[in-house]
C-alpha positions in Angstrom: -29.9 -52.8 -23.3 -28.5 -49.7 -24.9 -30.4 -47.0 -23.5 -29.6 -48.5 -19.8 -26.3 -48.4 -20.6 -26.5 -44.6 -22.0 -28.5 -43.4 -19.0 -25.7 -45.4 -16.5 -23.2 -43.0 -18.4 -24.6 -39.8 -18.3 -24.7 -40.2 -14.1 -21.8 -41.2 -13.8 -19.8 -38.4 -12.2 -16.3 -37.5 -13.9 -13.2 -39.0 -13.2 -10.9 -36.9 -10.5 -8.1 -35.2 -12.5 -9.6 -34.0 -15.7 -10.9 -31.1 -16.8 -14.9 -31.7 -16.2 -13.5 -33.0 -12.7 -12.1 -29.5 -12.0 -15.5 -27.4 -13.2 -18.0 -29.4 -11.5 -20.5 -27.8 -9.8 -20.0 -23.8 -11.1 -22.8 -24.0 -12.8 -25.3 -24.5 -10.4 -26.9 -22.1 -8.1 -27.0 -22.5 -4.6 -30.5 -22.8 -2.9 -31.7 -20.0 -0.5 -31.2 -21.9 2.5 -27.6 -23.0 1.1 -24.4 -21.1 2.8 -22.4 -19.3 0.5 -19.3 -17.7 0.8 -18.9 -14.1 -0.6 -15.8 -12.7 -2.5 -13.8 -10.5 -0.7 -12.2 -7.9 -3.2 -8.6 -7.5 -2.2 -8.4 -3.4 -1.1 -6.2 -1.5 -3.6 -3.2 -0.2 -1.8 -2.8 4.2 -1.9 0.2 5.0 -3.8 2.4 5.7 -1.5 1.9 1.8 0.2 3.0 1.0 -3.7 5.8 3.0 -3.4 6.7 1.6 -0.4 6.6 -2.1 -1.5 8.6 -1.0 -4.3 11.6 0.5 -2.0 10.6 4.2 -3.8 10.9 5.9 -0.5 11.2 9.3 -1.9 8.3 9.2 -3.8 6.3 7.3 -1.0 7.1 10.4 1.1 6.1 12.8 -1.9 2.3 10.5 -2.4 2.2 11.0 1.2 2.9 14.7 1.5 0.4 14.9 -1.9 -2.5 13.6 1.0 -2.8 17.0 2.7 -3.5 14.0 5.7 -1.3 14.3 8.8 -1.5 10.9 9.7 -0.6 9.5 6.4 2.6 11.5 6.4 3.0 10.5 9.8 2.8 6.6 9.0 4.8 7.0 6.3 8.1 8.9 8.1 7.1 6.6 11.1 7.9 3.6 8.7 10.6 5.2 6.6 12.3 5.7 10.4 11.7 1.8 11.0 13.2 1.0 7.9 16.0 3.2 8.7 15.8 5.1 4.8 14.5 8.0 6.2 17.8 9.8 4.9 17.5 8.1 1.6 13.8 9.4 1.4 14.7 13.0 2.5 18.0 13.5 0.7 19.0 14.3 -2.8 15.9 17.2 -3.1 15.7 20.5 -4.6 14.0 23.4 -3.3 10.5 22.7 -4.8 10.8 18.9 -3.2 12.5 20.1 0.0 9.6 22.6 0.7 6.1 20.5 1.0 8.2 18.4 3.8 9.6 21.7 5.7 6.1 23.3 5.3 5.0 19.9 7.0 7.4 19.9 9.7 7.0 23.4 10.7 3.1 23.3 10.9 2.9 19.9 13.1 5.9 20.1 15.3 4.0 21.7 18.1 1.7 18.7 18.0 2.1 16.5 20.5 1.3 13.3 18.8 4.3 14.1 15.8 6.5 16.4 18.3 9.2 13.2 18.3 8.7 12.3 15.1 8.9 16.0 13.1 12.3 16.9 15.2 13.6 13.8 14.5 12.8 14.5 10.6 13.9 18.5 11.5 17.3 17.1 12.7 18.2 15.1 9.4 17.1 17.8 7.5 19.0 20.2 9.1 22.0 17.5 9.0 21.6 16.6 5.3 20.8 20.0 3.8 23.0 22.5 6.2 25.6 23.1 3.1 23.3 24.8 0.8 20.4 26.1 3.9 21.6 29.7 3.1 21.9 29.8 -0.7 18.3 29.3 -1.3 15.9 32.3 -2.0 12.5 30.3 -1.0 
């Protein structure tokens, strides 16, 4: 009589809401013909995307310029334009901070794909830095 009761208790499924109920089936392995779902790792965001998410617009533009990829820089500039924060990202820079952006604009302003964006960027740079443009040695 006691042995039957022990076997019955061992086969009983765990009660809902208990820890045992929560972890049931995790120790088992799938059979060959079972359908298994692969875990998909989330892709790590690029540094400029992380900066955009934290609203660090100047740092995002610097990170994009550091990649050297025109598509990345153009997409970050486009995103800044959509957020009406291009002036925030461009303003407050010294010569060393402005030089990579100016080089990029000068290099890619003739590219048809980026022409409108580059002219808008150049216009904004001139608008923001007109007062101090002649003072630089660079």
